[in-house]
C-alpha positions, 0 to 999 in steps of 0.5 A: 380094907381090913380094920386093924384096931380101935384106938379109943384106948390109945391116949394122945402121945402114945403109940401101938404096934399091931400086926395084920396079914403079915404086916407090921403097923404102928398107930400113933395118937398125936394130940388127938389125931391118929396116924397109921404107918407101916413099920418099915423105913422106906430107906432101908426097912428099919423098924420105926416103932421105937423112933423118936417123936417130936410133935408129928415128926418121927425120926427113924432110929437107924439113920435119923431120917425125919418123916412128917406123919401128917404127910408121910414124907421126909421133911425137907426136899426129899422124896422118900415117903412112908407107907401110910394107912387111912384112919377113919371113924367107925361106930366102935371108935376110930379104926385104921384100915390096911389094904389087903395085899394079894399073894 
């Protein structure tokens, strides 16, 4: 696991785009709960960083697919899921971690 950022400064309702080991990751603070996802829609790879939020549901700006950040999966009966990363508390605050990809 690689810590990518502390998000204590990320107020509720905000998001932050970070890069680690060649991966683009979006961190969201939604009502005090922090979520971290890969910045790539599983449907066609579109960037999700600017997607519209409605509560904890993120809408892909490319095709409008709606993903529940709590589960990482598409709303309804679909089986598409985002790549999510665990978010943990640490001494320095809240930290999201990305598993290093082997090259």
